[in-house]
N, C-alpha and C positions, 0 to 999 in steps of 0.2 A: 852508534852502538858498539860496545866493546867487542873486539874480534874473539872468536872461539879459538882457544889454543888447540892446535891439531897435533896429534901424534900418530904413530903407526900401530898403536894398540887398537883393540876392538872398539870401533866408534860407538859411543853411547848416544851421540847426537846425530840422528839420521835426518836428512832432508829428502823429500819426495815431491817431484813435479810431474804431473800428468795423472789424472784420475779418470781416464776413459775406460773403454771396454776391457783392456788388459791391465792398465795401471791400477785401477780400483781394486780388483781382487788380489793382485800381487801385493800391494801395500797393506791390504787387510790381512793377508796371510802373515806378513812379517809382524804386524801389530799384535796378532793373536798368539804368535809362537815365540816371541822374544822372551828370553829367560834372564836378561840382565836387569838388575835393579837400577833405578835412576835413568832409564832409557827415555829419550824424548824423540818424537817424530814430528818434524815441521813440514807441513804440507802446503802445496799451492797448486791451483788449477784456475784457468781463466773462467771456468764455470763455478761460481761460488756455491751454487746448489749442490754440486758434486762434493765439495768439501763438507757441507752440512750433512749430506747423506753418509759420508765416510765416518764422521764423528759419531753419528747415530748408530752406524753398523758396529763400530768398535765398542760403544756402550752396550749394545745388545749382546755382543759376544762376551763381554765381561760378566753379564748376568747369566750367561749360559755355561755350557760345559767347556768352552774354549777360553775361559777367563784366564788372562795372563797376570803377571805381577803388578800390572798397573802402568801401562805406557802412557806418557803424557803427550797428548796430541795438541799441536799448536797451529793455529791458522796463521798463514803469512799473507801479506798483501802483494807480494811480487817475488820474482825469482831471487833478486838480490837479498832480500830478507831471509830467504831460505839458506843461502850460502853463509850469511853472517851468523846464523844460529845453528850451523851443522858442521860436523867433521867430514861426513861423507854425504854426497848428494846423488840420488838416483833420478834419472830422467827417462820418461817414456812417453813420447808424443808421436803423432801420425807421420809427419813428413820432415824432410830435411829443412824446409823453410821454417818449420816450427822449432826445430832444434836451434837453428841460428837465432831465432827470436828469443828463445829461453836463455841462451848463453851471451849473445852479443848486443842485445838492445841497450843503448846508453841509459844510464841512471837506474834501470830496473832489472837488467839482465844479471845472470850469475856472476859474470866477470866484472860487474860494477861494484862488487862487494869491497869493503875496506881492505880486506886481507884474504887472499886465497892460499896463503902459504900452508903447505902440508895437506891440503884438502884432497879427498879422493872423489873424483867425478866418474860415475858409471852411467853410460848412456845405453839404455835397453831398446831404443828406437831402431826400426829397420829403415835405414836411409842410404843415400848414395855415399860411396867411399870418399869422394872429394869433400863433401861437407864434414864428414868425420875427421878427415885430415886437417881441414881448416879450423875446426874447434880445438883439436889437439895443439896445433901451432899457435892459436890465439891464446890459449891458457899459458903456454910457455912465454909468449911475448908479454902478456900482462904481468906475469910474475917477475920477469926480468926488468920490465919498466918500473914496477913498484920498488924493486931493489935499488935501482939507480936513482929513483926520486926520493928514496928513504921513507916511502909511505908504508913500508912493511912494518907491522906491529909485532908479530910473533918472531921468534928466532928463525932465520932463513932455513927453509925446508921446502923443496920443490913440490908443487902439486902433481897429482897423477890423474891421467884420463884413460878410461878403458871403454872400448866399444863392447857391448855385451847384449846383442839381440837375443830374443827368446823365441822358442817354438813350442807349439802345443795348443794354442787357442784359449778361449775363455774358460772352457770346461776344465782344462788341465791347470789353468791359473788358479781356479777356485779350489781344486783338489791338491795343489802343490806338487804337481808332477811335470813341471816344465823342463825343457832342455835349454840350457843357457850356453851360448857360444861366445866365449870370452876372448877378446883380442889381447892376449897376454901370454908370456912365456910360462911354461910349466915350472920354471925355476924362479919366477918372480917372488920376492920376499913378501909381497902383499897378497899373494894367492891364498894362503891360509885364512887371512882376515876376510877376504871377499867370499871365499867358500863358506865360512861360518855365517857371514851376514846374509847370504842369499840361500842358505840351506832350507828355510821354510818354503822356498819356491820349487825345490827339486825333491824327487823321491829318494835319491841316494847321491853320494859325492860324485859318482861317475856321470851324473846328469849335467854337471858343469864342466864343459870342455875348454881347456886352455889351448887355443889354436896356434900360438906361437909368437904373436906380436901385434902391434897396432893395426887396425882395420881388418885383420884376418878373421875376427869374429863375424864381421859383416860379410866378408867374402864367403864364409861357410854358410851364413844365413841366406844370402841371395842364391847360392847354389842349391841349397836345400829347398827353398820355396819354388825355384824353377822346376826342380824335380817333382815336388809334391803337387804343384799346379798341373803339370802334364799328366801325372798319374791320375789326378781327379778327373781331368778331361777324358783320359783313356777309359777310366772306369765307367764314366757316364756313357760314353759311346758303346762300350762293350755291353753294359746293362741294357741299353736301348736296343742294340742288335739282337741280343738273346731274347728279350721280351717280345719283340716284333716277330720272332720266329716261333713264339709260343711257350717259352720257358717261364715258369713262375718266378718272379723276382727274388723271393726269399730263397728258393731252391738254387737259383743261379748264383746268388751271393755266397751261399754255403759251398757251392762247387768251386768258385774262385778261391775261397778261403783255403781250401785243401789242395789247390793246384798251383801251377807256376805263375798264375796271375794274382797270387796273394799279395795284399798290401794293407797298410794301416788304414788307408782311406776306405777300402772295401770293407774291412772288418769293423771299423769304429764309426765311420760317418758315410756309409754308402749313400750316394746321391739320391737314390730313389726313396721317396717318402714311404715310411712304414717298414722298411727293411731293417733299419736299426732304430727301434722304437724310442730309445732314450736320447738319440742324437738330434742336433738342431735340424737336420734334414727331414726329420719326422715331426717337427714342430713349426711348420710354416717357414723354415729357413731363418727364423728370427734368432738374433744373437749370433754367436760364432764369429768367424773372421770375414768381415765384409768383403764383398766382391770387388769393390773399388780399391781396397787395400791389396788384394791379390793382383789386380791389374797393375797397381803401382809397383809391387815387388817384381812382377814379371818384367816390367819395363826397365827397372833398375838392373835386373840380371842381364837383360839383352844389351843394355848400354855398357855394362861392365865387360861383357864378352867382346864387344867391339873394341873397347879400349885395350884389352890384352890380346886381341887376335884369336879368340876362341871361336870355333865354328859350331854354331848351334843350329842343327838342321830343322828342328821343330819349333824354333823360337817364334818365327813370324806367324805361324798358324796358331800357336798357343796364345800369343799376345793379342792377336786379332779376335780370338774367341772370347777372351776375358774383357777386351775393350767393348765388344758388341754387347756382352751381357751387362757390363757396368752401365751402359747407356740405355738398357732395356728397363722400362719402369716396373716390369714384373720381377726383376732381379735386383735392381739397385737397392742398396742399404740392407741386403740380406746376405746370408752366409755364402761364401765363395763356391760352395758346391751347387749353387743354385743358378742354372742357366738353362735356356730353352730346351736343349737336348737332354737335360737331366729329367725334366718333368715327365710324369707318367702320361704317356700319350694315349689317345683313344684306342689306337691299334695295339697298345701294349696290354690292355686289360682284356678279360675273357671275350670270346666272340660275341656274346650277347651285349657287351658294353656295360654290364653291371659291375658295380663296385661293392656289392653286398659283402659285409664282413670286414671292409677296409678300415673303418674307424674303430671297430673293436680291436683289430690287430694293433692299431696305433696306441691305444690306451690299455692294452692287455686286459680288456674287460670281457667277462663271460656273459654280460647282459647284451641282448640285441640292441643295436643302435636304432633310434627313431628320430634323430635330428638331421641325418644326412649332411648336406653341405653347410648347414647352419653351424656345424662343428668348426668351420673356418673362422667364425666370429669369436675369437679368443679374447680374454680380458685385455691383453696387450694391444690387439688390433682395435678394440673398442676405445681404449684409452687414447691411443694415438689418433684415432679418427676424431674424438671429441676435442682434443687439443689442436688439431690441424684445421678442423672444419668450422667450429663454432667461434665466430669472430664478431658478429654483429648483433646476435640475439634476435634475428628475424626468423619467423616461423611460417611455414606453408603447410596447410592441411592437404593430404593426398586422397581424402575420402570423397567420393561422389555422394550427392544426396541419396539417402537410402532408397527412395522410391524410384530412382532412375536405374536403367531405362524403363519408361512406362509407355505402352504396356511392357510387361517384363520380357516377353519374346522368348523364342527358342523352346516353347512348350514347357516353361518352368513357372512356378507360382511366384507372383510378385508380392510386394508388400501389402499386408493386411493390417491396418492401423485402426484400432478402436479406442475412442476416448469416452469415458463414462464417469458418472458421479458415484462415489462410494457413499456409504451410510454417513449422514451428517453427524458431526461432533458438536453438539450445541448449535450455535449460530454459524459455525464454520462450514464452508463448502469444501469437500475433499474430492479432488479429481484424480483419477488414475488413467492409465492407458495400457493396452496390450498390443504387442507387436508379433506378427507371424510372417515368415518369409522363407523362401528357398535361399540358402546361403550362396547359391551360384548365380543369382539373378542380378547382382550389382557389384560394386567394388568388393573384391574377395581375395583371400589367400586360399589356394588349393592345398589341402593337407596331403599327407603321404599315403592315405588309403582312399584317395579320390579316384585314382587312375591306376589300373594294373597293367603289367606288361602284356602286350597283345598275344605273344606266343605261348605264355605259360599261365596267364590269369593270376599271376602273383604280384602283390604290391611290394613296395620298397622293402628290401632286405629279406625277401622270400616269404612274406606273409601271404598265405593262400587265401584266395577269394572266399573259400568255404568257411573260413574263420570269421569273415566279415558279414556275409550274407547267408541266410538260410535258403532252403530249396525254393521258397516262394519269392525270393528277392528282397526279403526284409532284413534289416540289420539284426545281428545276433546280440548286440549290446547297445545300451543307450546311456544317457548321462547319469543314470542312477545306479549303474552297474560298476563292477570293478574295472579300472582302466585297462583297456586293451592296447596292444602295440599300435604305434603310428597315429594315434588320435591327435586332433588339433590342439588338445590341451598341452601336449609336449612342447609347443612353441612358446609357451609363456616366458617372457623375459629374454627370448633368444634372438628376435629380429631387431638387432641394435648394431649399428656400425656405420661405415662410410657408404653413402649412396652416390650413384653417378647417373645423370640423365643424358641419354642420347635423344635429342630433340629432332628426330628424323623428319617430322612433318614440316617444321620450319626450314630445315636444311633443304628439303625437296622443293619448297616454294622458292627459296633463294636460287636454286639451280634450274628452275623452270620445269621441274618434274611434276606432271599432273596425274592425279589418281583420285578415285572416289573411295574414301575409307570404309564405306558400307558395302563395297563390292569385293570380289576376290582379287586381291592384289597382294604382292609379297615383297618383303624387304630382305635382301640378301646379306651375307656376311661382308661382302665387299662394300655394300651400301653402308653398313654399320661402321666399318673401318673408315670410310671416307667422311662420314658424319663426325666420328670421334676426332679425326684429324682436323676438320674444320673448326670444331669447338675447342681444340687444344686439350682434349681429354686424354689422360693417361690412366690406365686401369691398374688396380692393385688386387692381389689375391684376396678373396673374401669380400669383394665389393657387392653391394646390393644394386642390381642394374634395373633402371627404369627406361623404357623406350616409349616415346610419344609418337604415335602414328596417325593421330588426328581423328579417331573415332568419336571421342567425347566432344571435341570441337565441332565436328559435323553434327552430332545429335543436338547440341545446344542451339544450333543455327538452322535446324531443319523444321519443316512444318509437321503437324501431327500426322497428316496423311503419309508424308514421306517416311516418318518413323515407323508407322504401322506396317507399311510395305516392306521396309528393310528388315524389320525384326521378325518377320514370319520365318518359320523353319523351312528348309534347313538354313543354318547360319551361313551368312555371306559377310565377310569382313577382311580387311587388310590384316596382315600379320607377318611374322618372320617365316621365311621359306622353309619348307620341309626338304632339307637336302643334307647330305653327309658333310659338305663343307660347312654348313651352318651348325651342325652337331659338333664338329671339331672346333669351330670358333667358340661355341659356348663352353666346351670342355676346357680348351686351352686357357681361357681366362679365369677359370675356377671361381665363378660367382657363388656367393652364399645363397642368393635368392634372385629371381628375375620377376619383373612385372611390366605391364604395359597398360595403355588406355583402350585396349581392344577387347572384344569378347573372349578371345582364346589365346592371346599372345602370339600364337602361330596363325598362319593364313587359313581361312575357311572359305569353301569346303576344302578338305584335304583329298588329294587324288592318289595318295600312296596307301599302302597297307599299314604303315606305321606313322606315328605322330611324334612331334617333339615332346609331347607329354610322356611318351614311353621312356625316352631317355632322361628327361629332367626329373620327373616325379618318381617313376617306378624304378629306373635303373640307378640313378645318382642320388635320389633323395633331395632334390632341389625344389623348394617351395616356389610355386608360380602364382603371380598376382595378375588379376584381370580387371578391366574396367576401372582402373585407378583414374582419378581426376588429376591430371598433370598440367592443367592450364595455368594455375597460379604459379606453380613451380617453374614452368617454362618462362613466364614473364619475369620472374625473379632472377633466374639464371641469366637471361639476356641482359637485364639491368646491371647485374653485378659482374658480368663477364666471366663467370665461373660456373661450372656444371657439376661440381662435387659438393657434398653437404653431409651433415650428420643426420641419420634417419633412425626413427624408433617406431615400432609398431607391435602391439600385443594383441593377437587375435582373441576372440571370445574364449573364456576358460570353460568350455563345454567338454566335459569328460567324454571321450569316445567320439567327439565331433569329427566331421569329414572336412568341412571348409568353414570359413569365417569371414565376415567383414573385417577390414584391417583396422578395427576400432580400438579404443581404449589404450592408445599409445601413451606412455608416460615418461617423462624425463625429469630427473631431479634438478633442483634449482641450479642454474649456471648463468653467469653474466647477468644476474638480475632477473632471470626468467623464473617465476615461481611455479611450484609443482601444480597448483590448482589450475593455472593457465593452460597447462599442456595435457590435461586429461582428455579422454574421449576423442582421440584422433590419431591416425597414422600421420607422422610429422616429418617434414624435412626442416632442418634447423641450420641456419647460416651464422 
């Protein structure tokens, strides 16, 4: 291909390599804001889908208010093609190894181009200084070699390389308010051209800082990220300290803002969810600057400090904190302000443990929330779960047969099933049936007005018991009335996401732990952690937790007489222990819902004045599932060697309902599974 003639005029042929979390919005800003006619943007990313999405985004922008004069977007097959079709090439990739691959890979790298004479290379990656120096030297060496071998096509004009790391994160990349740290002298003749080219990425000319010369942009960036990383850690610890001593987090953040502890982190991305409603820290820490990248940048800063003999007193502690968080499955792949000490701890919320009003604060809604922790099942989490978990098209039903246990036990009405003939139509026999049952007698989801907080008789989010029941103990609303708060109907289409099974029953058998599931036995937080470790399970925020403790397995293998004796009130059954350590374990994992194969999820009978139901249902709004049939799921997990899956369950759409069988789960066709196959069940899908 004929080489592009390069000049030091404003480059109308721009190349862009790297369409990741930062590169994508940065390139899009330039494509939207360019005012030059005949401007071309040649793009390349190893992810071809990213290039397709970028072209689609540019097309959408043209149809909207951001339409530019018509930038021509060109797909390139490798970095070399980008160089051969561009006067200026901008690169932004995650690590130094990637920068080396982009520039130095034989045949396909940027420096494999026919002619690099006069080209401007701007690397916005945050990498180690040694790699940046290597690239700069390699560019000069290739240019000199081409001159000597007479492979130079255009008039001799040396290429230029600039390190130009950026700061501000994805939000400021989208809004064009980044700070750019340019490794160049303020007197560089190319500075006006670079400033104009990168203007769409900054809010004003002063946001592009010329730091003095090669690698000094990186020097400033590493210093900045070291500082901001430590400030984020300090802000997290200070927030945690104040909240544990009883200060409301929003009040505390406002206090810091007006005091000597003020910082951009506290004001814009305070680590505590809900304090800054529009920040990634209030959106499940999804998006933003990944914690692995902060770990990388802290490591680069510490390494650079050793090379130049700078004493960093806080370096080891800061790097250790980010390293631990980057390895923590609760934090990995999320924003860098997300690490265990940041999370809202149980001791940080009001003395009752209630989070009433928390989700309204996040969404700035004046309507009382009635989904509780199901709010954690965001569209992005559901999409990620479907992509990561559905691989084989295998389906496991989680519903026990509706008539089980039989007899119903625990003084509740069991299934009443009547089959009868309707009036015949001609010679045709028409058969109907009627079903009546207590929704608590078999597989079920407990809704958020099934259990009130024992101290106040209030249901989730402060709903008084007097609004649910009259003085005679009868419901004040039924399925034919106007919907009331906290009804089971609110769960429609909401219990969908990543499921995780802790098969404690199998784990206990393997460890030689013996217990009778129909008697009072309990499973502790430590037991659950050991089980998770043995199964190689890592939890994610918003998981739907299933715990198999063996009650259904016992029932299916027991005699009728054994069942009758075991099901007499009061309830006796294995379950999760009622203990503050178990409460904290459940809170710290931020499950969207929890379920088990036992009558109450928690151990029965309870010997304390409070129950896990108080915390899960009443105080946190976490749906609880009981008497789920987890036998097929257990066998499938063992066979596949994995204990996570995609789960979907849609309770009965009974307006003002209290609880529901986990029936009528539905999942749209995926991997050849058709919709009609997946009706009428709560499902785990692999």
